[in-house]
C-alpha positions in Angstrom: -3.0 -12.7 -21.8 -5.6 -13.0 -19.0 -6.4 -9.3 -19.0 -7.3 -9.1 -22.7 -9.1 -12.5 -22.9 -10.9 -12.5 -19.6 -10.8 -9.4 -17.4 -11.2 -6.7 -20.1 -14.3 -8.2 -21.7 -16.0 -8.3 -18.3 -15.0 -4.7 -17.4 -16.0 -3.4 -20.9 -19.5 -4.8 -20.3 -19.9 -2.1 -17.7 -20.0 1.6 -18.5 -16.5 3.2 -18.2 -16.9 4.8 -14.8 -18.5 1.8 -13.2 -15.7 -0.4 -14.6 -13.2 1.9 -13.0 -14.9 1.8 -9.6 -15.2 -2.0 -9.8 -11.5 -2.4 -10.6 -10.6 0.1 -7.8 -12.8 -1.9 -5.3 -11.1 -5.1 -6.2 -7.7 -3.6 -5.6 -8.8 -2.2 -2.3 -10.2 -5.5 -1.2 -7.2 -7.5 -2.5 -4.6 -5.5 -0.6 -5.8 -7.2 2.6 -4.5 -10.5 1.3 -1.1 -11.4 2.8 1.9 -10.7 0.5 -0.5 -9.0 -2.1 1.8 -6.1 -2.7 5.0 -8.1 -3.0 3.2 -10.5 -5.4 2.0 -7.6 -7.6 5.5 -6.3 -7.7 7.0 -9.6 -8.6 4.5 -10.1 -11.5 4.3 -6.6 -12.9 7.6 -4.8 -12.3 10.4 -4.7 -14.7 13.7 -3.7 -13.1 16.9 -2.5 -14.7 19.7 -0.2 -13.4 19.7 1.4 -16.9 16.1 2.7 -16.3 16.8 4.3 -12.9 17.0 8.1 -12.8 17.7 10.7 -10.2 15.6 13.8 -10.9 15.3 16.7 -8.4 16.9 14.3 -5.9 14.1 11.8 -6.4 15.0 8.2 -7.3 12.7 7.0 -10.1 13.0 3.2 -10.6 11.7 3.6 -14.1 10.3 6.5 -16.2 6.7 5.3 -16.5 4.1 6.9 -14.2 0.4 7.0 -13.7 -1.2 10.2 -15.0 -3.5 12.2 -12.8 -7.2 11.2 -13.1 -6.7 7.5 -12.5 -6.5 7.8 -8.7 -8.5 10.9 -7.8 -8.7 10.2 -4.1 -5.2 8.8 -3.3 -6.8 5.5 -2.2 -5.3 3.5 -5.0 -1.7 4.7 -4.5 -0.6 1.8 -2.2 -1.6 -0.7 -5.0 -0.5 1.3 -8.0 3.0 2.0 -6.8 3.5 -1.8 -6.7 2.2 -2.4 -10.2 5.2 -1.6 -12.2 5.1 2.2 -12.2 8.0 4.4 -11.4 5.7 7.0 -9.8 2.0 7.7 -9.2 0.3 11.1 -9.5 -2.9 11.4 -7.6 -5.7 13.8 -8.2 -6.8 16.2 -9.6 -7.6 17.4 -6.0 -9.4 20.6 -5.4 -9.7 22.7 -2.2 -13.4 21.9 -1.8 -15.1 18.6 -2.2 -17.0 18.4 -5.5 -19.1 15.7 -7.2 -18.0 16.6 -10.7 -20.3 16.8 -13.8 -23.4 14.8 -14.3 -23.1 11.2 -15.6 -22.6 9.9 -18.2 -19.2 11.7 -18.3 -16.7 9.1 -19.5 -16.9 7.6 -23.0 -14.9 4.8 -24.6 -13.8 4.7 -28.3 -12.2 1.2 -28.6 -11.5 1.5 -32.3 -9.4 4.6 -31.7 -8.1 3.5 -28.3 -9.4 6.7 -26.9 -11.6 8.2 -24.2 -13.6 11.3 -23.9 -14.1 12.5 -20.3 -15.9 15.4 -18.8 -15.5 14.3 -15.2 -15.1 17.8 -13.8 -12.6 17.2 -11.1 -14.8 14.9 -9.0 -12.9 14.4 -5.8 -13.4 14.3 -2.0 -11.5 17.6 -1.5 -8.1 18.5 0.0 -9.1 17.9 3.6 -10.3 14.3 3.1 -7.4 13.4 0.7 -5.0 14.7 3.4 -6.5 12.2 5.8 -6.1 9.4 3.3 -2.5 10.2 2.6 -1.7 10.5 6.3 -2.8 6.9 6.9 -0.6 5.5 4.1 2.9 4.3 4.1 4.7 6.0 1.2 6.7 3.4 -0.5 7.5 5.1 -3.8 7.3 8.4 -5.5 3.9 10.1 -5.2 2.9 13.3 -6.9 -0.2 15.4 -6.1 -2.1 17.3 -8.8 -4.0 20.4 -7.7 -6.9 22.0 -9.6 -9.3 24.9 -8.9 -12.6 24.2 -7.3 -15.5 24.8 -9.7 -17.4 27.1 -7.2 -14.4 29.3 -6.5 -14.4 32.5 -8.5 -11.4 33.0 -10.8 -10.3 36.0 -8.8 -9.9 33.6 -5.8 -8.1 30.9 -7.8 -4.7 31.5 -6.1 -6.1 31.0 -2.6 -7.9 27.9 -3.8 -4.7 26.3 -5.2 -2.6 27.4 -2.2 -5.1 25.7 0.2 -4.7 22.4 -1.6 -0.9 22.7 -1.8 -0.6 23.5 1.9 -2.7 20.5 2.8 -1.1 17.9 0.5 2.5 19.0 -0.1 3.8 17.4 3.1 2.7 14.0 1.8 4.1 14.3 -1.8 7.4 14.2 -3.6 6.3 16.7 -6.2 3.2 18.8 -7.0 1.4 19.8 -10.2 -0.7 22.8 -10.9 -3.4 21.8 -13.3 -4.5 24.8 -15.4 -5.4 22.8 -18.5 -8.5 20.6 -17.9 -11.2 21.5 -20.3 -13.9 20.5 -17.9 -13.8 23.3 -15.3 -15.3 26.5 -16.8 -12.6 29.2 -17.3 -9.7 27.1 -16.0 -7.8 27.2 -19.2 -7.7 31.0 -19.1 -5.0 30.5 -16.5 -2.8 29.4 -19.3 -2.8 33.0 -20.6 0.7 34.4 -20.1 -0.3 37.2 -17.7 -2.7 35.0 -15.8 0.0 32.4 -15.4 2.4 34.9 -14.1 -0.2 36.1 -11.6 -0.8 32.5 -10.4 2.9 31.8 -10.0 3.4 35.1 -8.1 0.5 34.2 -5.8 2.0 30.7 -5.1 5.5 32.2 -4.5 4.1 34.8 -2.1 2.6 32.0 0.0 5.5 29.5 -0.2 8.5 31.6 -1.1 10.5 31.6 -4.4 11.5 28.0 -3.9 8.6 25.7 -3.5 9.1 23.0 -0.7 9.0 20.2 -3.3 9.4 20.2 -7.1 6.6 22.1 -8.7 5.2 21.4 -12.2 2.6 23.0 -14.5 0.5 20.9 -16.8 -0.6 22.5 -20.1 -3.2 21.7 -22.7 -2.4 20.5 -26.3 -4.9 23.1 -27.7 -2.5 26.0 -27.1 -0.8 27.4 -30.1 3.0 26.7 -30.3 3.5 30.4 -29.6 1.4 30.3 -26.5 3.3 27.2 -25.4 6.6 29.0 -26.0 5.5 32.0 -23.9 4.3 29.8 -21.0 7.6 27.8 -21.0 9.6 31.0 -20.9 7.5 32.1 -17.9 8.2 28.8 -16.2 11.9 29.2 -16.8 11.9 32.8 -15.6 10.2 31.8 -12.3 12.3 28.7 -11.9 9.4 26.3 -12.1 10.8 22.8 -11.7 9.2 21.1 -14.7 6.2 20.8 -17.1 3.8 18.1 -18.0 2.7 17.9 -21.7 -0.1 17.4 -22.3 -3.6 17.3 -20.9 -6.6 16.2 -23.0 -7.7 17.9 -26.2 -10.9 19.4 -27.4 -10.1 18.5 -31.0 -12.1 15.4 -31.9 -11.6 15.4 -35.7 -9.8 12.1 -35.4 -13.0 10.4 -34.2 -14.8 11.2 -37.5 -18.1 13.0 -38.0 -19.8 14.0 -34.9 -21.6 15.0 -32.8 -19.3 13.8 -30.0 -19.8 14.2 -26.2 -18.4 17.3 -24.6 -15.1 16.9 -22.8 -11.4 16.2 -23.4 -10.2 13.5 -25.7 -7.3 11.3 -24.6 -5.5 8.2 -25.9 -4.0 7.3 -29.2 -5.4 10.2 -31.3 -3.5 12.6 -28.9 -0.1 11.1 -29.4 1.2 13.1 -32.3 0.2 16.4 -30.8 1.7 15.5 -27.5 4.9 14.5 -29.2 5.0 17.8 -31.1 4.6 19.7 -27.9 7.4 17.7 -26.2 9.6 18.3 -29.2 9.0 22.0 -29.3 9.3 22.3 -25.5 12.7 20.7 -25.5 13.9 23.2 -28.0 13.0 25.9 -25.6 13.9 24.5 -22.2 17.0 22.6 -23.6 17.2 20.3 -20.6 17.1 23.1 -18.1 13.9 21.6 -16.6 12.5 18.1 -17.1 9.5 17.4 -19.3 6.9 14.7 -18.5 5.4 13.4 -21.7 1.8 12.2 -21.6 -0.8 11.5 -24.3 -1.4 8.4 -26.3 1.7 6.4 -25.1 0.5 2.9 -25.6 3.7 1.0 -26.6 7.4 0.9 -26.1 7.9 2.4 -29.5 5.8 5.5 -28.7 7.5 5.8 -25.3 10.9 5.8 -27.0 9.8 8.4 -29.5 8.6 10.6 -26.6 11.9 10.3 -24.8 14.0 10.9 -27.9 12.0 14.0 -28.4 12.9 15.3 -24.9 10.7 13.7 -22.2 12.6 12.7 -19.1 9.5 10.9 -17.7 6.3 9.4 -19.1 2.7 9.0 -17.9 -0.1 6.7 -19.1 -3.8 6.5 -18.3 -6.0 5.7 -21.3 -3.7 3.1 -22.7 -3.6 1.4 -19.3 -7.3 0.9 -19.5 -7.2 -0.6 -23.0 -3.9 -2.5 -22.7 -4.0 -3.7 -19.1 -1.6 -4.0 -16.1 1.4 -5.4 -18.0 1.8 -2.2 -20.1 4.3 -0.5 -17.8 6.6 -3.5 -17.7 6.3 -3.9 -21.5 7.3 -0.3 -22.1 10.2 -0.6 -19.6 11.4 -3.8 -21.2 11.3 -2.3 -24.7 13.2 0.8 -23.5 15.8 -1.3 -21.8 16.3 -3.5 -24.9 16.8 -0.4 -27.0 19.4 0.8 -24.6 21.3 -2.5 -24.6 21.1 -2.9 -28.4 22.5 0.6 -29.0 25.2 0.4 -26.3 23.7 3.1 -24.1 24.6 2.7 -20.4 21.7 4.7 -19.0 18.3 6.1 -20.1 19.4 9.7 -19.5 21.6 9.4 -22.6 18.6 9.2 -24.9 16.5 12.1 -23.5 16.3 14.7 -26.3 18.6 12.7 -28.5 16.6 13.7 -31.6 17.9 17.2 -31.1 21.5 16.4 -30.8 
């Protein structure tokens, strides 16, 4: 495959963040080529009516999406939505522009198919992202992921989130509240049950009990299962539309003896914990709200496991960097073949099947 034999070796000669910027620049330049998007779609998209789902009134062409962090500015959305994904989540976006943490802040572990990042929500801020999204033609499902600005005191977190949501919600199909990044000091404290209730109350006071678009919360894999249960019960009580499981982990035992850089670990070592969280979450929510499974999904087999455990949708990021642009279509092809082979008419029939 051309990505593995030619493009990846070139990109991996660069440091991870430079490689990402280089690839992003190529995409932005290439989209000026006539028929670029349609060509991308023809090459990279796998289509099957069995994979289409209607969730919250949104039509997902397939269940594989881009996780937040890959497109922090929203500028890559026009390309990514044509590259075989069923949806694209931009961000994390904060109310205020921020440069993020000092470089180096992104580290590859090729043997483990993993990354450590301590990016720190580097993004241009809600005002500039709003302008970017205003200029785009939305051609597929777009989510926005909102985080707290680093300089904003915790006691003003609600106003900070609400500012970003007000700015970006008009240009999105769903929104995500990120309370689980390990790279903004104190952010994960918002996963405490009482703090979570306060945050939801603050959002609902601003927007009303029913948010204008589907609203998700994204949780960390470093919670205990009891803490996860409590947070899910809060989400059900306040009629939150869904949850994303999981963010990166601070547990780096899988990488062997340290020291290792500070930051969150993503990729293959995270899969089993993410799968456990999706499994336990499905037992609690029981299909009442959808679960988005993310963490170490790098093959059709793992995607299938995640859906059988209870995920309605999937997201990838780290595996996309290591495996390349054909991964979404490979996952979709595998899932479709499984459905055909086992006489399922539609992918919705296998969600949470392990529990039935």
